[in-house]
C-alpha positions, -999 to +999 in steps of 0.1 A: +164-392+610+135-412+598+107-420+626+081-445+615+051-436+633+014-442+626+003-423+596-014-390+598-042-399+577-057-434+586-091-441+582-111-439+617-121-473+621-104-502+607-113-525+577-118-559+592-106-587+570-133-614+563-157-594+583-186-617+579-167-648+587-150-631+618-176-613+629-189-640+659-149-644+669-144-602+671-174-601+691-162-630+715-126-614+716-134-578+716-115-560+748-145-546+764-143-508+769-155-518+807-120-533+810-111-500+794-129-483+820-109-504+850-079-496+834-086-459+832-104-461+868-137-463+853-166-489+858-203-491+847-210-473+878-185-448+873-193-442+838-229-442+842-226-418+873-208-391+854-232-366+861-242-374+892-237-359+927-213-326+925-204-334+890-236-332+874-241-301+891-210-285+882-220-296+846-253-276+852-237-243+864-236-218+837-205-202+847-187-233+849-195-250+815-165-252+796-150-272+762-156-307+783-172-316+814-152-332+845-158-367+853-163-381+886-145-416+886-157-442+907-139-480+912-165-504+926-163-538+909-138-563+897-132-566+857-112-600+845-079-591+827-079-576+792-079-595+764-054-590+734-068-565+713-070-577+670-042-556+651-062-550+620-040-521+613-013-536+592-041-557+576-057-524+564-023-502+558+009-524+545+027-494+548+022-497+588+035-529+589+070-519+595+063-495+625+075-505+659+050-510+685+048-479+710+067-482+739+045-487+773+026-456+783+036-438+816-002-444+823-027-473+818-041-475+784-071-496+767-079-502+730-109-483+713-133-506+693-163-505+673-194-525+673-176-552+649-145-550+670-126-528+646-103-502+662-117-467+662-093-437+655-109-405+674-098-370+674-118-359+705-138-369+733-165-351+755-188-361+780-224-355+783-254-368+807-233-401+817-218-413+781-187-406+764-188-392+727-159-393+705-155-374+672-137-382+640-134-364+606-170-371+597-179-396+625-193-399+658-194-426+682-211-427+717-202-455+747-229-482+749-233-512+766-240-547+755-265-570+776-253-593+802-261-629+802-254-661+818-224-668+797-213-630+787-203-607+804-214-569+800-192-552+771-186-516+763-181-504+727-186-471+708-215-471+687-216-452+654-238-421+653-225-407+621-243-380+604-262-382+573-248-368+539-267-332+547-282-318+573-311-294+570-300-292+531-263-280+543-237-308+532-219-323+559-184-311+554-151-325+576-156-320+612-131-299+630-140-302+669-170-307+690-181-294+725-211-309+749-238-285+756-257-295+787-286-272+790-295-283+754-286-323+760-265-323+726-232-319+710-222-289+691-195-299+661-178-274+642-169-283+607-140-269+589-161-251+564-174-233+593-212-247+598-223-257+632-241-290+635-257-302+665-266-338+680-296-342+698-284-370+725-319-373+736-333-378+701-304-393+686-310-368+657-290-344+637-299-309+633-284-279+618-276-251+642-261-227+623-251-227+583-220-207+576-223-177+547-197-155+538-195-121+556-201-086+540-162-078+542-130-093+536-115-115+547-144-143+557-145-157+587-125-189+596-136-206+631-110-227+643-122-240+678-151-237+698-161-233+734-193-230+755-199-202+783-233-216+796-255-197+774-234-193+738-212-209+716-177-187+712-158-192+681-122-180+678-114-166+642-082-153+637-088-143+601-110-114+613-094-111+645-125-117+668-142-141+692-177-144+682-206-154+703-237-176+689-265-180+708-292-205+695-308-196+663-287-165+657-284-157+619-259-128+627-232-137+652-223-112+681-185-097+689-169-104+716-147-069+713-143-041+690-134-059+654-097-046+645-085-067+612-052-089+624-031-064+601-046-034+617-038-041+653-016-019+674-009-018+708-035-021+732-060-039+710-074-070+711-054-096+691-065-134+683-049-134+647-028-162+660-053-185+685-055-220+678-075-232+712-107-218+730-117-228+766-140-211+788-145-211+827-159-179+839-139-161+819-126-170+779-092-186+774-071-180+742-043-203+735-019-187+710+003-209+687+035-199+705+023-216+736+015-183+755-024-179+770-044-148+772-076-148+791-106-124+787-129-110+813-168-098+805-190-114+782-191-093+753-179-057+738-174-029+755-169-045+787-145-072+779-107-069+786-076-090+781-059-102+811-025-117+810-018-150+819+021-161+828+034-196+831+064-208+829+070-244+816+081-267+838+102-291+815+125-293+787+118-282+748+100-256+730+065-255+734+046-268+705+004-268+713-019-283+692-051-284+715-065-267+745-088-280+771-105-272+807-129-284+829-146-270+863-121-272+894-094-288+869-058-273+856-059-260+819-042-285+797-023-278+767-017-307+744+015-311+724+010-337+699+046-330+682+062-331+714+043-362+730+035-342+758+004-326+779+011-298+800-012-288+830-014-252+842-031-242+874-053-213+868-049-193+899-007-201+903+001-205+868+022-235+881+027-261+854+035-299+853+044-324+825+032-354+812+057-369+788+046-401+765+067-423+744+077-420+709+050-437+687+020-419+706-006-398+689-021-374+714-053-358+700-082-351+722-083-348+762-109-351+791-099-338+824-112-360+850-108-363+888-075-365+899-060-360+863-070-368+829-080-390+800-065-386+766-069-399+730-037-421+720-040-430+686-067-461+689-063-459+728-077-442+758-046-433+782-050-422+816-029-402+837-031-392+874-018-359+884+005-375+909+020-392+879+036-359+866+071-364+853+097-341+866+111-310+850+146-327+842+127-353+818+137-348+782+108-351+755+103-378+732+092-357+698+069-374+675+091-370+642+081-373+608+063-399+587+090-423+572+072-417+535+079-381+538+113-378+554+134-359+532+107-338+512+118-301+506+098-271+499+085-264+465+101-230+465+133-225+465+150-212+493+113-206+508+100-207+543+067-220+557+041-190+557+035-177+594+002-176+585-019-202+599-050-195+572-033-203+544-026-241+556-044-270+548-079-272+563-084-233+566-121-228+554-124-212+518-161-198+524-162-177+488-165-213+474-180-231+505-151-253+504-122-265+524-083-259+516-062-291+510-025-277+506-003-245+517-002-212+498+031-197+490+026-160+487+053-135+486+069-123+519+075-140+552+108-155+538+098-168+503+101-150+471+073-158+449+062-137+418+046-148+384+069-173+368+087-183+397+098-219+394+080-244+413+101-275+423+094-312+429+095-319+469+107-353+461+116-378+432+085-398+412+065-400+383+046-375+366+012-387+367-008-355+354+008-323+334-017-300+319+004-292+291-025-277+271-039-258+299-069-235+290-083-215+320-120-206+329-133-178+309-154-150+331-190-169+326-175-199+333-157-190+367-192-173+376-211-205+366-189-225+388-190-197+420-230-202+416-229-239+416-210-237+448-229-210+465-260-233+456-249-266+468-230-249+498-198-267+487-172-275+465-176-305+444-144-324+433-149-314+396-152-276+407-124-279+432-102-293+403-109-263+382-101-239+408-066-254+412-059-244+375-029-256+355-014-286+374+013-311+380+005-344+399+038-366+409+035-398+426+061-407+451+050-444+459+040-458+492+004-438+487+021-403+484+012-378+459+021-340+456+003-316+436+013-283+423-016-259+412-023-223+399+006-224+378+008-202+349+027-229+327+044-266+334+080-273+323+074-281+287+101-307+284+080-329+309+052-354+303+030-379+314+047-408+333+082-392+332+104-393+365+118-363+381+141-360+411+139-337+441+146-301+432+136-302+394+112-276+380+078-290+373+060-256+365+060-218+371+038-197+397+006-179+379-028-174+392-046-201+372-080-212+385-084-182+409-105-157+391-074-135+388-065-139+355-095-124+340-087-092+322-074-064+346-076-088+374-040-103+375-027-100+410-015-120+440+006-149+423+014-178+445+021-215+443-010-240+459+010-270+471-008-300+485+003-334+502-016-364+499-016-395+522-036-426+519-066-407+497-065-379+519-051-345+517-023-339+549-041-320+572-072-340+572-088-349+604-063-325+623-067-294+640-049-262+627-024-268+656-018-303+650-015-294+609+011-268+618+029-292+640+030-319+612+040-291+583+068-277+608+082-315+613+084-323+577+100-288+562+111-271+594+118-233+585+124-244+551+146-267+528 
């Protein structure tokens, strides 16, 4: 069934029509975040007092420092009723016009706007020193306040603090997540390429915390989430089955426990190969993609030990976790974006509560607050009190598939989505200092793939690129391109196109494009501007563009398959858990 939800790859700030003409009007009518704050239980006093009293003391205690800070809420003044927000979404995205409005949230919600009244779509939120900070794929905002005048009340808005194109000679690539680091009075941002950037909130300055470089062995590390233990950054790395420790200024990362590669792990070994989220509150908590949680005692090898953390979901439906949050004195929170649900777990008893959200929701970053939590829900902040938990008998409202992708089929006939999250979009490709933008289908895991296996069109559409007379890189060219990537600390678009090798692109309309790469050859009966149906053969699996085509190197044939929506790959701006959920919604266990 088609579910016309918010598009997966909408920009983080909507483009206002006739901005210059409407700017005064937008500034007058912008819904103030102070009204926002009243609806969420915040006020000017409350926002500015996040770090006062007990909250400040907790945030400064190293043993309690976590992925986000707890927020004390005060309600001390009356705020006028909210103005109606400007709906710029449909104007900027015609495809979104048919989407029905979301049902009323069980909690109270307020929209998020930037300085000129445009909707903002952040992915994460943290608090630090009385300010809220919001993250997007390449964006950072902080909450600010306008000056109160005799005729205008004081307003709150999100001010842009976006990074430059490079920090410390390291190009800024797509953001993954961020945390507050109270001792340094800064924010630490993890990019999908594995670099750690730092934003000093005192100096309003971007700094390089640590640049990522290939490791001495294979596979290269892939950091999918981070936390703070009061002294060091913790990084979860499923590829090398490790939690790394990164104190300030460290070039070499420390190991949390004895390293055993994921494929070598045996009973009794620590295993984080299926980890998608990390939190810390005296102990490290690891969230796995099946929803189970493991906590680790100690702070570094050899005194780190895995401790079971059993809990039972008090509700219906299979767990589909996407994000993981914690704060001093709060429960653990699991966000299930695809289930439109938040699950809270008491850290002492394992008791759970569920908070169900309506269809049309888009649950992202969460901030624990006193007596509940605040969560980013699309371009809104939504507050839920602990007392508003839904009964176990209430059923979830699954998110569903973007209507433009409804009916898409896997490009490998009879195949299945891979189990390995390192081959999904958003994973690092450290050998070329880049980010993966598609799914790789190798042999195994339910898919039969070999040299020459047919690649099929995922949906009907028009061929807009087909490499009929393709000539792959030779050894010197491949080495030159690799050297350039290392020198620039990124993969340029022309070089990324070379790495894709022999390709076919299909335009499916509605700003949807699929790409089929690493082919050994294309279907010779097809040509540019010809039309194909779902399931038609477009090419044949190979190793082109990978360097494996060189003499004596032909191995690991696979299909690299990309879906592009609205100019971004599917997975842009999403965490690994969120990306897995989207692809599972589209393809299930394989079609």
